[in-house]
C-alpha atoms as an extended CHARMM CRD file, in Angstrom:
* protein
*
        97  EXT
         1         1  MET       CA             14.1820000000      -14.4390000000       12.0150000000  PROA      1               0.0000000000
         2         2  LYS       CA             12.0810000000      -17.5960000000       11.7980000000  PROA      2               0.0000000000
         3         3  ILE       CA              9.4830000000      -17.7380000000        9.0270000000  PROA      3               0.0000000000
         4         4  GLU       CA              6.6540000000      -17.8200000000       11.6120000000  PROA      4               0.0000000000
         5         5  ASP       CA              7.9580000000      -14.6590000000       13.2980000000  PROA      5               0.0000000000
         6         6  ARG       CA              8.3100000000      -12.9010000000        9.9440000000  PROA      6               0.0000000000
         7         7  LEU       CA              4.8010000000      -13.9840000000        8.9570000000  PROA      7               0.0000000000
         8         8  VAL       CA              3.2980000000      -12.6560000000       12.2040000000  PROA      8               0.0000000000
         9         9  GLU       CA              5.1240000000       -9.3420000000       11.7560000000  PROA      9               0.0000000000
        10        10  GLU       CA              4.0170000000       -8.9810000000        8.1270000000  PROA      10              0.0000000000
        11        11  ALA       CA              0.4240000000       -9.9400000000        8.9380000000  PROA      11              0.0000000000
        12        12  HSD       CA              0.4240000000       -7.3580000000       11.7430000000  PROA      12              0.0000000000
        13        13  VAL       CA              1.5630000000       -4.6490000000        9.2960000000  PROA      13              0.0000000000
        14        14  LEU       CA             -1.0550000000       -5.6290000000        6.7400000000  PROA      14              0.0000000000
        15        15  LEU       CA             -3.9550000000       -5.9210000000        9.1750000000  PROA      15              0.0000000000
        16        16  HSD       CA             -3.8690000000       -2.3310000000       10.4320000000  PROA      16              0.0000000000
        17        17  PRO       CA             -7.2770000000       -0.9420000000        9.3410000000  PROA      17              0.0000000000
        18        18  VAL       CA             -5.9250000000        2.0510000000        7.3840000000  PROA      18              0.0000000000
        19        19  ARG       CA             -3.1900000000       -0.0060000000        5.7400000000  PROA      19              0.0000000000
        20        20  PHE       CA             -5.6460000000       -2.7210000000        4.7800000000  PROA      20              0.0000000000
        21        21  ARG       CA             -7.9870000000       -0.1260000000        3.2250000000  PROA      21              0.0000000000
        22        22  ILE       CA             -5.0450000000        1.3510000000        1.3010000000  PROA      22              0.0000000000
        23        23  VAL       CA             -4.1160000000       -2.0770000000       -0.0480000000  PROA      23              0.0000000000
        24        24  GLU       CA             -7.7330000000       -2.7390000000       -1.0280000000  PROA      24              0.0000000000
        25        25  LEU       CA             -7.8470000000        0.5480000000       -2.9580000000  PROA      25              0.0000000000
        26        26  LEU       CA             -4.5360000000       -0.0450000000       -4.6830000000  PROA      26              0.0000000000
        27        27  ALA       CA             -5.5760000000       -3.5850000000       -5.6440000000  PROA      27              0.0000000000
        28        28  GLU       CA             -8.2460000000       -1.9480000000       -7.8270000000  PROA      28              0.0000000000
        29        29  LYS       CA             -5.8560000000        0.4640000000       -9.5490000000  PROA      29              0.0000000000
        30        30  PRO       CA             -2.5880000000        2.3390000000       -8.9840000000  PROA      30              0.0000000000
        31        31  MET       CA             -3.0960000000        5.7390000000       -7.3520000000  PROA      31              0.0000000000
        32        32  HSD       CA             -1.1430000000        8.7380000000       -6.0860000000  PROA      32              0.0000000000
        33        33  ILE       CA             -1.2470000000        9.7980000000       -2.4560000000  PROA      33              0.0000000000
        34        34  ASN       CA             -3.8140000000       12.5860000000       -2.8790000000  PROA      34              0.0000000000
        35        35  ALA       CA             -6.2580000000       10.2200000000       -4.5880000000  PROA      35              0.0000000000
        36        36  ILE       CA             -5.7510000000        7.6310000000       -1.8300000000  PROA      36              0.0000000000
        37        37  SER       CA             -6.2120000000       10.2580000000        0.8720000000  PROA      37              0.0000000000
        38        38  ASN       CA             -9.3950000000       11.5770000000       -0.7600000000  PROA      38              0.0000000000
        39        39  ALA       CA            -10.8390000000        8.1030000000       -1.3130000000  PROA      39              0.0000000000
        40        40  LEU       CA            -10.2650000000        7.1410000000        2.3180000000  PROA      40              0.0000000000
        41        41  GLY       CA            -11.2150000000       10.5000000000        3.7860000000  PROA      41              0.0000000000
        42        42  GLU       CA             -7.9610000000       10.4280000000        5.7620000000  PROA      42              0.0000000000
        43        43  ASP       CA             -5.2890000000       13.0780000000        6.2700000000  PROA      43              0.0000000000
        44        44  ARG       CA             -2.5310000000       12.9680000000        3.6540000000  PROA      44              0.0000000000
        45        45  ARG       CA              0.1780000000       12.7310000000        6.3490000000  PROA      45              0.0000000000
        46        46  LEU       CA             -1.4960000000        9.6870000000        7.8920000000  PROA      46              0.0000000000
        47        47  VAL       CA             -1.7750000000        8.0210000000        4.4790000000  PROA      47              0.0000000000
        48        48  SER       CA              1.8800000000        8.8290000000        3.7800000000  PROA      48              0.0000000000
        49        49  TYR       CA              2.9330000000        7.2360000000        7.0720000000  PROA      49              0.0000000000
        50        50  HSD       CA              1.0480000000        4.0230000000        6.2970000000  PROA      50              0.0000000000
        51        51  LEU       CA              2.2590000000        3.9300000000        2.6820000000  PROA      51              0.0000000000
        52        52  GLN       CA              5.8480000000        4.0720000000        3.9600000000  PROA      52              0.0000000000
        53        53  ALA       CA              5.2280000000        1.0690000000        6.2130000000  PROA      53              0.0000000000
        54        54  LEU       CA              3.5330000000       -0.8780000000        3.4230000000  PROA      54              0.0000000000
        55        55  GLU       CA              6.3530000000       -0.0670000000        1.0280000000  PROA      55              0.0000000000
        56        56  GLU       CA              9.0280000000       -0.9550000000        3.6050000000  PROA      56              0.0000000000
        57        57  TYR       CA              7.4920000000       -4.4180000000        4.0260000000  PROA      57              0.0000000000
        58        58  GLY       CA              7.0170000000       -4.8840000000        0.2800000000  PROA      58              0.0000000000
        59        59  PHE       CA              3.2190000000       -4.7720000000        0.1190000000  PROA      59              0.0000000000
        60        60  VAL       CA              3.2160000000       -1.7460000000       -2.1800000000  PROA      60              0.0000000000
        61        61  ASP       CA              5.6730000000       -0.3080000000       -4.6500000000  PROA      61              0.0000000000
        62        62  SER       CA              5.8850000000        3.1180000000       -6.2520000000  PROA      62              0.0000000000
        63        63  LYS       CA              7.4190000000        5.2000000000       -8.9930000000  PROA      63              0.0000000000
        64        64  TYR       CA              7.2140000000        8.7690000000      -10.2030000000  PROA      64              0.0000000000
        65        65  GLU       CA              5.1580000000        9.5100000000      -13.3080000000  PROA      65              0.0000000000
        66        66  ILE       CA              4.4260000000       12.7540000000      -15.1020000000  PROA      66              0.0000000000
        67        67  SER       CA              0.7730000000       13.6200000000      -14.5950000000  PROA      67              0.0000000000
        68        68  GLU       CA             -1.6010000000       14.0730000000      -17.5000000000  PROA      68              0.0000000000
        69        69  GLU       CA             -4.4850000000       15.2030000000      -15.2500000000  PROA      69              0.0000000000
        70        70  PRO       CA             -5.5960000000       18.7840000000      -15.9720000000  PROA      70              0.0000000000
        71        71  LYS       CA             -5.0100000000       20.0540000000      -12.3960000000  PROA      71              0.0000000000
        72        72  SER       CA             -1.5030000000       18.6290000000      -12.1450000000  PROA      72              0.0000000000
        73        73  LYS       CA             -0.4510000000       18.2850000000      -15.7820000000  PROA      73              0.0000000000
        74        74  GLY       CA              3.3170000000       18.0790000000      -16.1480000000  PROA      74              0.0000000000
        75        75  LYS       CA              4.0050000000       17.4850000000      -12.4300000000  PROA      75              0.0000000000
        76        76  ALA       CA              5.7820000000       14.3790000000      -11.1840000000  PROA      76              0.0000000000
        77        77  LEU       CA              3.4380000000       12.3250000000       -9.0160000000  PROA      77              0.0000000000
        78        78  LYS       CA              4.4260000000        9.2510000000       -7.0360000000  PROA      78              0.0000000000
        79        79  ILE       CA              2.1080000000        6.4230000000       -8.0570000000  PROA      79              0.0000000000
        80        80  TYR       CA              1.5780000000        3.4460000000       -5.7290000000  PROA      80              0.0000000000
        81        81  TRP       CA              0.3630000000       -0.0880000000       -6.5120000000  PROA      81              0.0000000000
        82        82  VAL       CA              0.1530000000       -3.4100000000       -4.6610000000  PROA      82              0.0000000000
        83        83  THR       CA              2.7540000000       -6.1090000000       -5.1570000000  PROA      83              0.0000000000
        84        84  ASP       CA              2.3630000000       -9.8880000000       -5.1000000000  PROA      84              0.0000000000
        85        85  LYS       CA              3.5500000000       -9.8760000000       -1.4850000000  PROA      85              0.0000000000
        86        86  MET       CA              0.0020000000       -9.5790000000       -0.1320000000  PROA      86              0.0000000000
        87        87  GLU       CA             -1.0830000000      -12.7880000000       -1.8670000000  PROA      87              0.0000000000
        88        88  GLU       CA              2.0970000000      -14.5390000000       -0.6850000000  PROA      88              0.0000000000
        89        89  VAL       CA              1.4740000000      -13.5860000000        2.9540000000  PROA      89              0.0000000000
        90        90  ILE       CA             -2.2090000000      -14.5690000000        2.8120000000  PROA      90              0.0000000000
        91        91  SER       CA             -1.2530000000      -17.8960000000        1.2350000000  PROA      91              0.0000000000
        92        92  GLU       CA              1.3180000000      -18.5520000000        3.9720000000  PROA      92              0.0000000000
        93        93  ILE       CA             -1.2180000000      -17.7020000000        6.6830000000  PROA      93              0.0000000000
        94        94  LYS       CA             -3.7560000000      -20.1210000000        5.1700000000  PROA      94              0.0000000000
        95        95  LYS       CA             -1.1290000000      -22.8900000000        5.2040000000  PROA      95              0.0000000000
        96        96  LYS       CA             -0.5540000000      -22.3360000000        8.9250000000  PROA      96              0.0000000000
        97        97  ILE       CA             -4.2440000000      -22.4090000000        9.8560000000  PROA      97              0.0000000000
């Protein structure tokens, strides 16, 4: 795949409104899916779908952590955060403009 084709595909993934809002949230701080869903006011399944796409393309990463929050203390929660990929894609787009 040519770099231009890859860039268009990645930009398309990132520019979906829900995905972009997820990335904006995660740029502020790592969060688990319930917190993301609540912050966006979106269904958890929809958020999960978009997180999978973002993770597949390398915009977000995740790992399981044991929760210290009172409601979920001791449970393993999958925490998501943004990677450097977003900045790389934006930088590449700016070079092409």
